[in-house]
N, C-alpha and C positions, 0 to 999 in steps of 0.2 A: 432085464437089460437096464443098464445104468443110463439115466437121462443126462444129456449134456446140458450144461449151464453156460450161458454167455453173459458177459457184463454189458455188451453192446452188440447190436446185430452185425456191425461191420466185421466183428471177429469171425462170424460164420462165413462171410464172403471171403475173407483172407485165408480161412482154413481150406477153402476149395481152390482159390486162384492165386494165393500168396506165393511168395518165393521169387527167385530170379527168373525162372524160365516159363512158368505156366502161362502168364499173360502174353509172352512173346509167341509161344506155340499157338495160342488161341488167335492172336492177331493174324498169323500166317494162315490159319485155317479159315479165316473169314474170306480169304481169296480162293477157296476151293479145297477139294480133297488133296491130301498129300501123302506120299509114301514116307516111311521113316527115313529113307535115304535122301529124299527131297528136303525134309526138315533139317537133317544133319548138314546138308550142303548150304542151306540158307541161314543156318545158325552155327557157324564154325566154332564158336566158343564153348558149345555144350558137348559133353562126352556122350558116347553111345549109351553107356549105362544110365546116365542121368536122364537122357531123352526117353529111354524105354521106361524108366521109373515114373517120370512125369506123365507120360501118355497113359500108363496103366492107372495111375491115380485119377486122372481126368476121366478115364473110361469108367472106373468104379463109381465116381461121383455123378455119372450120367451126363457129363459135359461134352464128351466126344464119343463117336461111334467108331468102332474098329470093324472094318470090312475086310474079310478074308476071302480071297478067291481060290477056288479049288482048281489049281493048275500047277504045272511044273515048269519052271521053278515057282515056288510059292509067292503069292503077291498079296500084300496087306496095305490097305489105305486107311487113313483117318480123316474124319470129317466132323464138323460140329453137329451135335444133336439139336433137335428143336429147343431143348432146355439150354444147351450151350449158346444158341443164337440169342437167347434172352440176355446174354452178357454183352452183346454188340455195343449198346450205348455206353456201357461202363468202359469198355476197351477204347472206344472212340474218345471218350472224355479223358482217359489216362494219356492217350497219344497227344491230344490237343494241349493238355497241361504240360506234358513233357516237352513239346515243341516250344511253347512259351517260355518255359524254364531255360531251355537251351539258348534261345535268342537272348534272354535276359543275362544269362551267365557268360555266354561266349560270343554273342553278337551275330555271328553268321552260322546258321544251322548246317550249311553245307560243309563247314570245316570239321564238324564232329559227327555228322550222320552219314552212314553208308548210303550209296546210291543204289536203292532197290525199290521194289514195287510198293513197299509200305511207306516210303518217305517221298514226299512231294517236294523235290529239290529245284524245280524250275522257277 
């Protein structure tokens, strides 16, 4: 097996949670288990194919658990694994920085942030 080499450890982090959607998925999962349809509804900009791909990659990396219920119709939920929960402080820091950036650039965060559970708009 070929050993992976990184120039800096943040590369390893970004390899697992990098990209446009993974951190968004993970932030939503910090609020509890979600079905694929729930994630698709609260992330309208992601395609079904991309959502499925990102969830599979996060599962392969041990960040999320896929819970499959033996019922008809089939039911599948995703949740953060204990290893995934170790990313919580990183996700919180990214959200805080993004909020400061939005305020600096746009002035009013409610003008550019959707009103949802992840955004504290009051």
